[in-house]
SELOBA-798284 format. One record per residue (C-alpha): residue number from 1; residue in three letters; x, y, z. Coordinates in nm, 2 decimals. Layout:
<bados>
<bado NUM,'ala',<X,Y,Z>>
...
</bados>
This chain:
<bados>
<bado 1,'unk',<-0.15,-2.49,1.05>>
<bado 2,'unk',<-0.41,-2.47,0.78>>
<bado 3,'unk',<-0.44,-2.23,0.49>>
<bado 4,'unk',<-0.71,-2.05,0.69>>
<bado 5,'unk',<-0.44,-1.97,0.95>>
<bado 6,'unk',<-0.20,-1.82,0.70>>
<bado 7,'unk',<-0.09,-1.46,0.75>>
<bado 8,'unk',<0.05,-1.21,0.50>>
<bado 9,'unk',<0.41,-1.13,0.58>>
<bado 10,'unk',<0.49,-0.76,0.53>>
<bado 11,'unk',<0.87,-0.71,0.52>>
<bado 12,'unk',<0.89,-0.34,0.61>>
<bado 13,'unk',<1.13,-0.08,0.52>>
<bado 14,'unk',<1.09,0.29,0.58>>
<bado 15,'unk',<0.79,0.51,0.53>>
<bado 16,'unk',<0.41,0.47,0.59>>
<bado 17,'unk',<0.35,0.22,0.32>>
<bado 18,'unk',<0.39,-0.10,0.52>>
<bado 19,'unk',<0.12,0.03,0.77>>
<bado 20,'unk',<-0.11,0.13,0.48>>
<bado 21,'unk',<-0.09,-0.23,0.34>>
<bado 22,'unk',<-0.14,-0.38,0.69>>
<bado 23,'unk',<-0.46,-0.18,0.75>>
<bado 24,'unk',<-0.60,-0.26,0.41>>
<bado 25,'unk',<-0.52,-0.63,0.44>>
<bado 26,'unk',<-0.68,-0.64,0.78>>
<bado 27,'unk',<-0.98,-0.46,0.65>>
<bado 28,'unk',<-1.01,-0.73,0.38>>
<bado 29,'unk',<-1.01,-1.00,0.65>>
<bado 30,'unk',<-0.65,-1.10,0.62>>
<bado 31,'unk',<-0.42,-1.16,0.92>>
<bado 32,'unk',<-0.09,-1.00,0.89>>
<bado 33,'unk',<0.25,-1.01,1.06>>
<bado 34,'unk',<0.50,-0.72,0.99>>
<bado 35,'unk',<0.87,-0.79,0.99>>
<bado 36,'unk',<1.05,-0.45,1.04>>
<bado 37,'unk',<1.41,-0.39,0.94>>
<bado 38,'unk',<1.60,-0.22,1.23>>
<bado 39,'unk',<1.70,0.13,1.12>>
<bado 40,'unk',<1.47,0.13,0.83>>
<bado 41,'unk',<1.11,0.06,0.94>>
<bado 42,'unk',<0.90,0.31,1.12>>
<bado 43,'unk',<0.79,0.26,1.48>>
<bado 44,'unk',<0.43,0.28,1.35>>
<bado 45,'unk',<0.45,-0.10,1.27>>
<bado 46,'unk',<0.44,-0.17,1.63>>
<bado 47,'unk',<0.06,-0.10,1.61>>
<bado 48,'unk',<0.02,-0.43,1.43>>
<bado 49,'unk',<0.15,-0.79,1.51>>
<bado 50,'unk',<0.52,-0.75,1.43>>
<bado 51,'unk',<0.88,-0.86,1.48>>
<bado 52,'unk',<1.21,-0.69,1.42>>
<bado 53,'unk',<1.52,-0.81,1.25>>
<bado 54,'unk',<1.86,-0.67,1.15>>
<bado 55,'unk',<2.04,-0.67,0.83>>
<bado 56,'unk',<2.23,-1.01,0.83>>
<bado 57,'unk',<1.96,-1.19,1.03>>
<bado 58,'unk',<1.84,-1.39,0.74>>
<bado 59,'unk',<1.79,-1.71,0.94>>
<bado 60,'unk',<1.59,-1.51,1.19>>
<bado 61,'unk',<1.37,-1.36,0.92>>
<bado 62,'unk',<1.28,-1.69,0.77>>
<bado 63,'unk',<1.23,-1.85,1.11>>
<bado 64,'unk',<0.97,-1.58,1.18>>
<bado 65,'unk',<0.80,-1.62,0.86>>
<bado 66,'unk',<0.77,-2.00,0.92>>
<bado 67,'unk',<0.66,-1.95,1.29>>
<bado 68,'unk',<0.39,-1.70,1.19>>
<bado 69,'unk',<0.28,-1.92,0.89>>
<bado 70,'unk',<0.34,-1.64,0.63>>
<bado 71,'unk',<0.34,-1.82,0.29>>
<bado 72,'unk',<0.28,-1.49,0.10>>
<bado 73,'unk',<0.51,-1.20,0.16>>
<bado 74,'unk',<0.51,-0.84,0.04>>
<bado 75,'unk',<0.84,-0.65,0.05>>
<bado 76,'unk',<0.77,-0.27,0.07>>
<bado 77,'unk',<0.91,0.05,0.21>>
<bado 78,'unk',<1.24,0.23,0.12>>
<bado 79,'unk',<1.57,0.10,0.24>>
<bado 80,'unk',<1.94,0.20,0.22>>
<bado 81,'unk',<2.15,-0.06,0.05>>
<bado 82,'unk',<2.37,-0.20,0.34>>
<bado 83,'unk',<2.74,-0.21,0.35>>
<bado 84,'unk',<2.79,-0.59,0.36>>
<bado 85,'unk',<3.13,-0.56,0.53>>
<bado 86,'unk',<2.96,-0.40,0.84>>
<bado 87,'unk',<2.69,-0.66,0.87>>
<bado 88,'unk',<2.70,-0.92,1.15>>
<bado 89,'unk',<2.55,-1.24,0.99>>
<bado 90,'unk',<2.36,-1.51,1.17>>
<bado 91,'unk',<2.38,-1.88,1.09>>
<bado 92,'unk',<2.10,-1.85,0.83>>
<bado 93,'unk',<2.29,-1.58,0.65>>
<bado 94,'unk',<2.63,-1.76,0.66>>
<bado 95,'unk',<2.47,-2.06,0.50>>
<bado 96,'unk',<2.36,-1.83,0.21>>
<bado 97,'unk',<2.69,-1.65,0.20>>
<bado 98,'unk',<2.77,-1.75,-0.17>>
<bado 99,'unk',<2.42,-1.61,-0.27>>
<bado 100,'unk',<2.47,-1.29,-0.06>>
<bado 101,'unk',<2.81,-1.22,-0.22>>
<bado 102,'unk',<2.64,-1.23,-0.56>>
<bado 103,'unk',<2.41,-0.95,-0.45>>
<bado 104,'unk',<2.71,-0.71,-0.46>>
<bado 105,'unk',<2.71,-0.74,-0.85>>
<bado 106,'unk',<2.44,-0.60,-1.08>>
<bado 107,'unk',<2.19,-0.33,-1.07>>
<bado 108,'unk',<1.88,-0.28,-0.86>>
<bado 109,'unk',<1.66,-0.49,-1.09>>
<bado 110,'unk',<1.89,-0.78,-1.07>>
<bado 111,'unk',<1.93,-0.75,-0.70>>
<bado 112,'unk',<1.56,-0.74,-0.64>>
<bado 113,'unk',<1.49,-1.03,-0.87>>
<bado 114,'unk',<1.75,-1.23,-0.69>>
<bado 115,'unk',<1.60,-1.15,-0.35>>
<bado 116,'unk',<1.25,-1.25,-0.48>>
<bado 117,'unk',<1.39,-1.57,-0.61>>
<bado 118,'unk',<1.54,-1.65,-0.27>>
<bado 119,'unk',<1.21,-1.62,-0.09>>
<bado 120,'unk',<1.04,-1.84,-0.35>>
<bado 121,'unk',<1.33,-2.10,-0.31>>
<bado 122,'unk',<1.23,-2.10,0.06>>
<bado 123,'unk',<0.87,-2.17,-0.02>>
<bado 124,'unk',<0.71,-1.82,-0.01>>
<bado 125,'unk',<0.52,-1.64,-0.27>>
<bado 126,'unk',<0.63,-1.29,-0.33>>
<bado 127,'unk',<0.34,-1.06,-0.41>>
<bado 128,'unk',<0.32,-0.71,-0.54>>
<bado 129,'unk',<0.18,-0.45,-0.31>>
<bado 130,'unk',<-0.09,-0.38,-0.58>>
<bado 131,'unk',<-0.20,-0.75,-0.57>>
<bado 132,'unk',<-0.27,-0.70,-0.20>>
<bado 133,'unk',<-0.41,-0.34,-0.21>>
<bado 134,'unk',<-0.51,-0.26,-0.57>>
<bado 135,'unk',<-0.68,0.06,-0.44>>
<bado 136,'unk',<-0.33,0.21,-0.39>>
<bado 137,'unk',<-0.26,0.20,-0.77>>
<bado 138,'unk',<-0.25,0.53,-0.97>>
<bado 139,'unk',<-0.57,0.59,-1.17>>
<bado 140,'unk',<-0.57,0.66,-1.54>>
<bado 141,'unk',<-0.60,1.03,-1.63>>
<bado 142,'unk',<-0.59,1.34,-1.41>>
<bado 143,'unk',<-0.64,1.27,-1.04>>
<bado 144,'unk',<-0.66,1.64,-0.93>>
<bado 145,'unk',<-0.85,1.93,-1.07>>
<bado 146,'unk',<-0.55,2.06,-1.26>>
<bado 147,'unk',<-0.44,1.94,-1.60>>
<bado 148,'unk',<-0.10,1.96,-1.77>>
<bado 149,'unk',<-0.04,2.23,-2.03>>
<bado 150,'unk',<0.06,2.15,-2.39>>
<bado 151,'unk',<0.42,2.20,-2.28>>
<bado 152,'unk',<0.37,1.98,-1.98>>
<bado 153,'unk',<0.24,1.70,-2.20>>
<bado 154,'unk',<0.54,1.73,-2.42>>
<bado 155,'unk',<0.76,1.71,-2.11>>
<bado 156,'unk',<0.57,1.41,-1.99>>
<bado 157,'unk',<0.62,1.23,-2.32>>
<bado 158,'unk',<0.99,1.30,-2.32>>
<bado 159,'unk',<1.02,1.18,-1.97>>
<bado 160,'unk',<0.85,0.85,-2.06>>
<bado 161,'unk',<1.09,0.81,-2.35>>
<bado 162,'unk',<1.39,0.87,-2.13>>
<bado 163,'unk',<1.29,0.62,-1.87>>
<bado 164,'unk',<1.23,0.36,-2.14>>
<bado 165,'unk',<1.58,0.45,-2.29>>
<bado 166,'unk',<1.74,0.41,-1.94>>
<bado 167,'unk',<1.58,0.07,-1.89>>
<bado 168,'unk',<1.86,-0.13,-2.05>>
<bado 169,'unk',<2.11,0.04,-1.81>>
<bado 170,'unk',<1.90,-0.04,-1.50>>
<bado 171,'unk',<1.93,0.32,-1.37>>
<bado 172,'unk',<1.62,0.47,-1.22>>
<bado 173,'unk',<1.25,0.51,-1.24>>
<bado 174,'unk',<1.22,0.88,-1.24>>
<bado 175,'unk',<1.33,1.18,-1.44>>
<bado 176,'unk',<1.24,1.56,-1.43>>
<bado 177,'unk',<1.19,1.74,-1.76>>
<bado 178,'unk',<1.15,2.11,-1.78>>
<bado 179,'unk',<1.05,2.27,-2.11>>
<bado 180,'unk',<1.20,2.00,-2.31>>
<bado 181,'unk',<1.52,1.97,-2.11>>
<bado 182,'unk',<1.60,1.67,-1.89>>
<bado 183,'unk',<1.74,1.84,-1.58>>
<bado 184,'unk',<1.76,1.53,-1.35>>
<bado 185,'unk',<1.77,1.15,-1.37>>
<bado 186,'unk',<1.72,0.93,-1.06>>
<bado 187,'unk',<2.03,0.75,-0.95>>
<bado 188,'unk',<2.12,0.56,-0.64>>
<bado 189,'unk',<2.01,0.85,-0.42>>
<bado 190,'unk',<1.64,0.80,-0.49>>
<bado 191,'unk',<1.36,1.03,-0.60>>
<bado 192,'unk',<1.35,1.26,-0.29>>
<bado 193,'unk',<1.72,1.35,-0.32>>
<bado 194,'unk',<1.68,1.40,-0.70>>
<bado 195,'unk',<1.39,1.64,-0.63>>
<bado 196,'unk',<1.60,1.83,-0.38>>
<bado 197,'unk',<1.86,1.87,-0.64>>
<bado 198,'unk',<1.60,2.00,-0.88>>
<bado 199,'unk',<1.49,2.25,-0.62>>
<bado 200,'unk',<1.83,2.41,-0.63>>
<bado 201,'unk',<1.85,2.40,-1.01>>
<bado 202,'unk',<1.50,2.57,-1.05>>
<bado 203,'unk',<1.61,2.88,-0.85>>
<bado 204,'unk',<1.74,3.03,-1.17>>
<bado 205,'unk',<1.53,3.10,-1.48>>
<bado 206,'unk',<1.17,3.22,-1.52>>
<bado 207,'unk',<0.94,3.27,-1.23>>
<bado 208,'unk',<0.65,3.03,-1.17>>
<bado 209,'unk',<0.62,2.66,-1.21>>
<bado 210,'unk',<0.76,2.47,-1.50>>
<bado 211,'unk',<0.83,2.11,-1.57>>
<bado 212,'unk',<0.72,1.76,-1.46>>
<bado 213,'unk',<0.84,1.46,-1.26>>
<bado 214,'unk',<0.78,1.14,-1.43>>
<bado 215,'unk',<0.80,0.82,-1.23>>
<bado 216,'unk',<0.71,0.48,-1.39>>
<bado 217,'unk',<0.85,0.13,-1.39>>
<bado 218,'unk',<1.15,0.06,-1.59>>
<bado 219,'unk',<1.10,-0.18,-1.89>>
<bado 220,'unk',<1.12,-0.54,-1.79>>
<bado 221,'unk',<1.12,-0.45,-1.42>>
<bado 222,'unk',<1.01,-0.72,-1.18>>
<bado 223,'unk',<0.68,-0.58,-1.08>>
<bado 224,'unk',<0.67,-0.77,-0.75>>
<bado 225,'unk',<0.92,-0.55,-0.57>>
<bado 226,'unk',<1.00,-0.18,-0.57>>
<bado 227,'unk',<0.71,-0.05,-0.77>>
<bado 228,'unk',<0.75,0.33,-0.83>>
<bado 229,'unk',<0.59,0.50,-0.54>>
<bado 230,'unk',<0.48,0.86,-0.47>>
<bado 231,'unk',<0.34,1.00,-0.15>>
<bado 232,'unk',<0.28,1.33,0.04>>
<bado 233,'unk',<0.66,1.40,0.06>>
<bado 234,'unk',<0.68,1.37,-0.32>>
<bado 235,'unk',<0.42,1.64,-0.35>>
<bado 236,'unk',<0.61,1.86,-0.10>>
<bado 237,'unk',<0.93,1.82,-0.28>>
<bado 238,'unk',<0.77,1.87,-0.63>>
<bado 239,'unk',<0.63,2.20,-0.50>>
<bado 240,'unk',<0.96,2.30,-0.36>>
<bado 241,'unk',<1.12,2.23,-0.70>>
<bado 242,'unk',<0.86,2.45,-0.87>>
<bado 243,'unk',<0.73,2.17,-1.08>>
<bado 244,'unk',<0.39,2.19,-1.25>>
<bado 245,'unk',<0.30,1.84,-1.19>>
<bado 246,'unk',<0.37,1.46,-1.18>>
<bado 247,'unk',<0.32,1.18,-1.43>>
<bado 248,'unk',<0.29,0.82,-1.32>>
<bado 249,'unk',<0.21,0.49,-1.46>>
<bado 250,'unk',<-0.16,0.41,-1.43>>
<bado 251,'unk',<-0.21,0.08,-1.25>>
<bado 252,'unk',<0.16,0.03,-1.20>>
<bado 253,'unk',<0.26,0.32,-0.96>>
<bado 254,'unk',<0.18,0.30,-0.59>>
<bado 255,'unk',<0.03,0.62,-0.43>>
<bado 256,'unk',<0.10,0.60,-0.06>>
<bado 257,'unk',<-0.16,0.75,0.17>>
<bado 258,'unk',<-0.35,0.81,-0.15>>
<bado 259,'unk',<-0.62,1.05,-0.03>>
<bado 260,'unk',<-0.38,1.26,0.16>>
<bado 261,'unk',<-0.14,1.27,-0.13>>
<bado 262,'unk',<-0.40,1.39,-0.39>>
<bado 263,'unk',<-0.56,1.63,-0.14>>
<bado 264,'unk',<-0.21,1.79,-0.09>>
<bado 265,'unk',<-0.15,1.80,-0.47>>
<bado 266,'unk',<-0.49,1.97,-0.51>>
<bado 267,'unk',<-0.41,2.22,-0.24>>
<bado 268,'unk',<-0.08,2.32,-0.41>>
<bado 269,'unk',<-0.24,2.33,-0.75>>
<bado 270,'unk',<-0.03,2.08,-0.92>>
<bado 271,'unk',<-0.15,1.80,-1.15>>
<bado 272,'unk',<-0.10,1.43,-1.10>>
<bado 273,'unk',<-0.17,1.23,-1.41>>
<bado 274,'unk',<-0.18,0.86,-1.46>>
<bado 275,'unk',<-0.06,0.75,-1.81>>
<bado 276,'unk',<-0.10,0.42,-1.98>>
<bado 277,'unk',<0.23,0.25,-2.06>>
<bado 278,'unk',<0.27,0.04,-2.37>>
<bado 279,'unk',<0.27,-0.33,-2.29>>
<bado 280,'unk',<0.60,-0.50,-2.33>>
</bados>
């Protein structure tokens, strides 16, 4: 098949972002094929050309990519790290067993970079979601009609410093800072669970809303995979945690269902600010 027949392969985890990317790519004139991970991807991907594969079906995954002529791939959507001892591997996975065993060591950044490297070794180009759909990127400045207070701005700055300091430990992309106090750091549980913890913590103390969620890429993070992402659920959880707003990296954070997310933030009177990160 010629380059004109090439499709964008969208390897799909959970959430609505894979479908957002598919719609935008199709609107831009690109053919797509979504590859949904059983137990992770939403049934919504069935509205597009798609296939399903299970954890461990590595051979099947690459066979589909070849059959559908997907040279470029995007890997998006949230996933739970699988228990390798419970996975039934196909022949393609068994051939890569030494590589797969190496995935058990190292943090998330190392894991994702290794996975991207595997795809490239197989002849595929791994693209950032923002390379494909730049309109999903967070804008610079305030994206709702609400602005952070002086204290909020101080909390934002502290949060950015904390994420930068965490970078060498390959921990997480998000922190919550309230009146100068770091009350939560994202771990393996992800941003949603972190915000749920904050909701319980914020039940004590003064009434009203205080503090901010900061979600930005870690220093030296591979920008092709796992860019920080917020969406409508992030707004709902931030409201439940009684936060004043959210700070994200302009041009480097994905806003899923962008219009809906910002309308919901506006409705709940919280700010969403895109900040410029210093270049590494």
